[in-house]
N, C-alpha and C positions, 0 to 999 in steps of 0.2 A: 853856270846854271847851278842853283842851290838845290840840294837834295832834300826831299821831304822825309824828315826823321821823327821818330816817336820821342817822347821824353826819355831821358837817360834812366837806365835800370841796371841791376846786376844780372848776371846769367842765372837762369834757372838751374836746378840740380842736374836735369837731363842735359841741358846745353853745356854746362860746365864739364860734365863727364866726357861728352863728345869732344869739346875743344881741347881738354887736357890730353885725350887720347891722340888727337891729330897732331898736337904740338910735340908729343913724345916721339913721333916718327919723323919730324922735320929735320932735314939735313942743312938747310940754309939758315943763316943767323936771323933772329928776330929779337925785337926789343919790347919791353913792357915797362911802364912807370911803376906799377904795383903788381903783386901776384895776380894771376888771371881771375881768381875768385873774388878779387876786390876791384877789378877793372870794369868800368861802366860801358855799356853798349847802348846803341839806339837802333831800333828796327827801321829798315828802309820801307816806308809806308807805301811806296809806289810799286812794290814787288808782288802785289796780289795775294799776300798772305803765305808766301812760299818760304819764309823764315830767314831772309837775308838780313844781316845786321852789320853795323859799323862799330868798331872798337874805338872808344873815345880817348883822345890824347890831347893834352893841352900844348898848343904850339902857337907861335906868332905868325905863321903863314898858312895859306890854304893848303891842306894836305892833298897829295896826289897819289893815285895808285902807283905802286912800285913794281912788284912782281909777285907771282904766285909762289906759295910754299908747298902746297899739297892739294891734290884733287882726289876726291873720293866719291863713290856712288853707293850710298846706303838706300834703304827702302823706307817708305812711309808705312803706317800700320795697315793700309789697304793693299800693300804690295807694289805700289807705284815706285819707280826709281826716282831718286832725288839726286841731283848733281850738285856737289859742293866744291867750292874753291876757297881756300883760306889764303889770304894775301897780306903783304906788308905794304907800307907806304914808301915814298922815296927815301925816307930816313931809316928804314927797316923796322919801324914800329908796327905792331899788329894793326891791320887796317880794316879788312872786311872778311866776313864769311858770306860769300855769294851763294845763294841757294835757289834752285828752281826745279820744279817737277816736270816729268816728261810731257804732261798735258797742260802745263802752265796754270794749273788750278791750285788753290790753297791747300796747305798740308792738312791732313786729318788729325795729326798729333804733333806736338812740338818736336823740333830736332833733338835727336839723342834718345827719343823714346824707344826706338828699336836700335839694335846694335849689330846689324847684319850688313856687311859691305860686299859689293860685287867687285869693284875695281878700286885700286889705290895707286895713284901716281905721285911719287915724291920727287920734287925738283932738287937738283944738286948744283 
């Protein structure tokens, strides 16, 4: 099944700050072709505007989900919890930031706008 992805883009300033913060806490190895600020992402268009994105990586095979690196629960600007999971693919390249809100409705503000976290679970 092919995922419905937006055109490639760089991370916004808020997203970049969030991803850098999450990556700084990771215990498991992850790989990037370029620095995260130069890594292109594509939004998962079928997530209802909840902020999920895939990190793009040039490879010769179909990428598959590998394992989670970290799970966190920040808040949207309206106080709703947002569940985030940052994962790598089967080759340990940064793969996805899976995001969903408690009511499964679109985010009010982009990820990283607020920097308040309730729960952080770091995989080892």
